[in-house]
N, C-alpha and C positions, 0 to 999 in steps of 0.2 A: 075274663083276656090276663092273659099268662105277662108276666114283668116285661120279656120279650120284645113281645107285640106293642108293648106301650112303649117302649123307650126310646127318645130323640135319636139314637142312631137308626132306628129303621125307618124311623119320620124322616129322617134326612135321606137316607137309599131311596125309600118310596119315591120321593118328587127327584131324585136323580134319575131315573130309571125311565120314571115319567118323559124327562127332559130328551135320553137317550131313546123316547120313540121314537122325536121326533129327528134323528140326526143320524141314527144307524142303523144298517139291514137288520133284516129279519134275524139274522141269525148271529149276528154279533149280538142284541138285546138277550136271544135267551142264553147266550155266554155269562151274558152279566146278572139274568135272574139266578141262573145255576151257582155262578158263587155264593150268591148272597146267603143263603144258610151257612155258608162255615165261616163269611164273614162276621155276621151276628153271633156266632157260637163263638169265636175267637172274641169279640168284642165280650161278650157276656163271662167270658170264663176269667176277663183280669179285673171284676168287678168283687172287691172285699167279703171274702165271708159275713155275712145277717145272720143275726141270734135271732130265732122264731120267738123267743121269750126270756125269763131268765136267763143268765148266766152262773158257772160256777168254778171255781178256780181250785187248782191239784197240785199239789209242788213235788217234784224227786230232782234226787240226785244220783249220777249216775258214772261218775266220773266225770270228765273233760264233756263240757256243757255243748261244746260245740256237737259231740256228734249224739245226744240228745234230742236236737230241737228237730231234724228230720223225719225219724218216724212218728214224732204227735204230729208234724205237718202235713202229713200222707193222709192224717186221718179225721174220716168225715165228722162233723161235729164239733173239730178243734179250730177255734175263731181266732188265738194268735198263741204262741212262744214267746219266752221271754227269758234273756238267759241271766240268770245272777246271783247272789252269796244270799246261803241263811246258814242258822242255825249258831252262831257266831256269836260274842261280845264285843264288839268294836261296831260302833256307829257307819255306814256310811262307808266301808271298806272298800279297798282298789283292791283290784289286782293284782297288784302288788303285793300286798299284805296279806291278802288271803292266799294265794299260790306258798307264802313262806311256813302256813302250818299253822301260824303262833294267836290267830283269830277265834278259830275256834269253827268256821264256818267251813261251811262246804258250796259246792260248784252246785248249783241248783237250777231247776229250769220249772220255771212259773207257769202252766197250762189250762188257758181261760179256753171253757167250753160250754156247749149249749147241752146241756142234761136231758133236755126232749130228742138228739141225737144222737149221743152217746154217751155212757155210762161210764160210772167210775171204776166199775170194774175192769169194764176195757180196756178205760185208758192202764191200769193197771196189769193188767194181763198185757200190752207193750210194752209199760217199765219193764217190769220180768224179762221180756225177750232180749231186749239192750242193755242188760247190764251180765255181770257173773257173782250172781249172790251168796258163792262162795269164798271170794276170797273178802278177808278180815282188814287188810293194810291198805289197801284204797280201790284200783281198778284200771287192770290193764296195764299201763306201761309207766301209768300218774300212781305214783306212791303215796302216802300222807292221808291224814284225817279228812283233809280238804276236797281229797277226791274220793270220801269213803262213797257207797250207795246206799242209800235214805232212803225213807218213807216220812216227808211231813201230815199229818193227818191235821185238819182243819178241824176235827170235832166229833163226837161218838160215831156218828155212820161212817166219817171214813176211818176212824178208828180200826172198829169193828171190820170193815172190809180189807183194812189193811193186813188187820192180822190172820183172818179168814184162807185171804190167799199168799199169805205167808206157810202156813202150816202146810197148804194146797203144795207149796212148791216142796216143802221139805219133803212130802208124802211122796212126791214125783220125783226127785233129786234123789233119796235116801239119804242124803247128808242134810248138818246142822248150818243152814241159813246164817249169813254173818249181815246181813241188810235188818240194817235198826229203822223202827219206828217212832220216831220223834212226835215233838208237839210241835204245830207249826210257831214258828215263832216273825220278827219282823222282813221280808225279804227285799234284799237292797238288789236293783234292776242294775245287771252288767253294765261299762264303756261301752258304750255304742259302738267302736269296729266290732265288737262281742254277737252281738246281734244278727244274728242270720250268717252266721260266719262261713257254713256250707255253700251258701249263692252267691256271695262278696269274692270269696276266694276258693274256687273250688279245685283248682289241682293243689293248693295246698293243706288245702282240707284232708283228699284223698289221701298225699304223699304223708299227711299223720297220722289218719285215720289206719293205713295200710302197715305204716314200721312203728306206731302201738300196736301191731295184733287186734285188736281189736275182734275183729269179722273173723278171723281165725278162732280167738277164743270162743267167742260166742256161738260159734258152729262143735267148738267139742263138748259143750255142755249143754247144748239145748239142740241137736241135733242142725238138717240141714231146710228144716221149715223155716218161712217166711212165715 
């Protein structure tokens, strides 16, 4: 039996329909029955995405971490994204410290995913499509090493996959790729107000993204593909 059919929501809804059958005319009851599947799907859609087994993590830097969350959140098999800082030499850095460019950290995104549903190679594809790999001085309107594009690899398998994907991108673009491949180090989650910023502040997010010229430059690099 499916999870949807076992849910308390369905049991409650079924009991409610039984009660309505004693009170409503047949036409009204039919309307209620027709609405039940859509309501049940909506309830199920709000359920957190659960892993099927072992989870894994990947860490990427692509300039402003606000703009890196959404592409990965939309990917089936991604369980969670966390904005943060990594690659630097200061413990528990703050946004103010990192944005100064003096700590060595990059604004980065930690992606927690289910490898049974999405591969690391697919995550790499999403990463590349959302950065300008030719820019060695930052990303889009954000300048400095704290906004560098980078892949932080946790083991030999990730390192091999990252190197292979970088070579493929260089061949595709016909130019040297500035994106670095770095060994993973401590990842420090950013302040809470940075998490899911595109959801919490959609107007400000859209204004920043447009003003920074991110999508315009991405189309120049990659074409109109999505």
